[in-house]
N, C-alpha and C positions, 0 to 999 in steps of 0.2 A: 504493500500500500504506500509506503514511504520510500524515500531515497535510502541508500545503504547506511549512511551515518545516523539518520534519525531512526531508522528501523532498529539498528543495533542498540542505540541509546534507550529506546522504548523497551526493548526486550530486557536490557540490563536493569532498568528501573523496576519493571514488573517482577523480575527475579529477586531483586533486592527487597522489594516490598513483601514478597512471600516469606523471606527470612525474617523480616520485621514482624509480620503478623503471627508467625509461629511463636515468637517470644511474647507478643502482646496477649496471646490467648491464655497464658499461665502467669503465675507469680514470677517476678524477676527481680534481680538485684541491681541497685543503682550505686555507682561509684563516682568519684570526682576526679577530673583531670587536673593537671597542674594549674590550669587557669581557673579552677573552682567551678567549671561548668559540668553538668551531669553527663555521664555516659553509661550505656547499658549494653548488655550482650547483643541487643538488636542492632545498635550502631555498628558493632564490629562484624557481626555476621553479614549484614547487608553490604558493608564495604568490601568484604572478601569476594562475595559473589559478583558485585558490580565491576570491581577492578579486574578480576579475572576475565570477565566477558569482554570488556572494552579492550583490554590488552591483547586478547586472542584475536579479536576482530580487526583491530588496526594497531599492530605492534609498533608502528612508527609514530603514533601520537601518544605523548606522555600523559599520565593521569595524576592530577593533584586532588587528593581526597582528604577530608577533614581529619580523620583519625590517624593518618599515617604521615602527613606532611610535618616536617620539623617545625618547632614552635616559631622559629624566625622566618618561616616561609622558604622560598627558594630564590637564590640571588639572580639567576639568569634564566627566566622562563623562556620556553620555546615560542615561536611565532604562532603555533597552533597547539592547544592542549585541552584535555578534558578537565572539567572542574566538578567534583562530586561531593555532595553532602548526603551520606547514606541514610541519615535520619535527621531531618531538619525539624526542629520543634521537640527536642527531647523532653523538655518540661511538660509539653502537652501530652506526649506519649506517657510519661510517668503519671500525669494527672488523669489519664485515660479519657480525655475529652474528644479524641478523634482528629484534632486539628494539627496533625503532623504530616510530613511529606518526605518523599525520596526525590532528590534533586540531581539532575545531570545536565551540565551545560558544556558547550564547546566554545572556546575562545580562538579567534583568529585576529592577529595584529592588534591585540589589545581590546577587542570588542567581542561581546557575546553574540554568536550567530545561530546557535542551536540551543534549545531548552526543552527539558522534560520536567514538569512539576506533577508528581503523582501522589495523590492523597488516598492511600488504600482504605483507611477507615471511613473517610468522608465520601468515598465512592466517586472521586472526580480525578480526571487526568487532563493536563494541559500540555500541548506539544507545539513546537514551531521550529522551522529551519528557513529563515529568510523572510523578507517583507511579504505581508499578505498571506502567510501560511499558518497563522495561529488557529488551533482547533481545540475543542474540548469534548471529552467523553464523560458521560455521567452514568453511574450505576451499570456499567458493562454494555451500554448501548453503542450506537455508532458515533464516530467522530463527526462533529459539526463545526463549521467555521465560526469564529468569534471575532468581534471588533470592539475596540475601546470606544467609549461614547464622548460626546461633547457635553460639558456640564450644563445643567439647567440654568437659566438666567437668574432665577431666584436664589441660587446657592448650590453648594457642592455637598456630596456625600463622601465622608472620610472613612477609611478603614485603617485600623492600627492594631498593634499588639495588645493583648489583654493586660499584660504587665504594665502598659503605658496608659491605661485608661484614666488614671488620676495624675498623670504627669504634669508638673507645673510648667515645664518647658512647652509642652503641647498646648496648654491653656493660654500661655502668654503668646504663642505663635498665632493662635486663632483669634485673639482679641481684635475686635473690629472687622473681622472677616465674616462673610455670609456662609455659614455652615448649616445645612438642613438636617443632617443626621450624622452620627458617629457610630460606626460598626466596629466590633472587635472580632479578630480572627487570628489564629496562631499560624506560625511558620510562613513560608513563601507562598502559601495558598492565597495570601493577600494580593500578590501580583496577578494571579489568575482572576480574582474578583474584579480587578481593574480591567484586565484584558477582555473579559466577557461583557463589559459594560454595566456591571452591577454596582460600581462605585467610581469615584472620580480622582481620589487623591490618597496616597499612602506616604506619609512623612516618617523618616527615621533619623533622629538627631544623634544617637549614640553610635559607637563603633560596631561595625559588623565585619565579617570576613567575606572574601570574594565568593566562597562556595555558598554563602547564604543568599546571594543576590544574582549570580550569573544566570542560572536557568530561568528564574522568574523574569529577569530583565529581557532575556531573549524572547520569551513568550509575549511580554507586554509590548515591546517595540515592534514585533511582528504583527501585532494587532493594532498598530497605529498609535501606541502610547509612547511615553517619554520617561527617561530616568536621568536625573541630573545629580551631580554632587552638590554640596552646599554652597559652592561658589557659582553655580549655574553652568558649569562645564559638564562634559560627558563623563559618566562613571566608567573608568578604564580598568583593565585587568592585567595581571602580571606585575603588579606593583611590589616593591620590596616589602616583605612581611605580609603581603596579601590582605592588607587591612583597608576597609572603607571607613572614612571619617563621617559618615552620615550621607543621606541621599533624600531626594524628593522624587517620588514616582507619580506620574500623572496619566490620566486617560488621554483621549484624543487631543484635547486643548488645555494647556495650563490656564488656570483661572487668574493667576497673579504671578 
């Protein structure tokens, strides 16, 4: 159905999700990484499956994955590389609210060009490889094209992380702006919400890593949306340390 790269990425994401859901079905142990973020057996099992499949399919494309990349990132990224988050939203996974996802993105020349955002518990998958190719599948149905929307004139719908619901920074940012509704959603599924035209804006002011955003950005931009860093420039990939200093993700037209 898809081109070889997207087909492989989708198969890898689905296989990783199977590993995740096997752990999700039973009691599991949660440990902490050096950066104090949680990690579970599901993160590691999913990563093993995904990395093996991607490497076997395209051995010339290196894989950067959350659980195995050195803490300092990699100093000299390739012009083309996979970016994998085997379980995005581990806190949502631990809370068992279903708002977690398996993420696979492909970077070329510093830009995300392919993305898979697969939410196995939420029953939704977003895919894209290039402009105008964004699609969504819900509850095992067919893939259908999606498109980011233009905000309504009376105001915008914002989607943000549950942990930021009472953020002072968010409240200050929206002061004096026309916001119709604020939705909460875990993980990179928020990018899919924008790409499908179900919200207009997703701001993130804190630090994220490139594997948190690559796949979602590829899907959103393929659907006609936009992702900027906090200076208004493009969100780039292959940066030293692989860190993002915040971003603003919009649907079809930024409102400000």
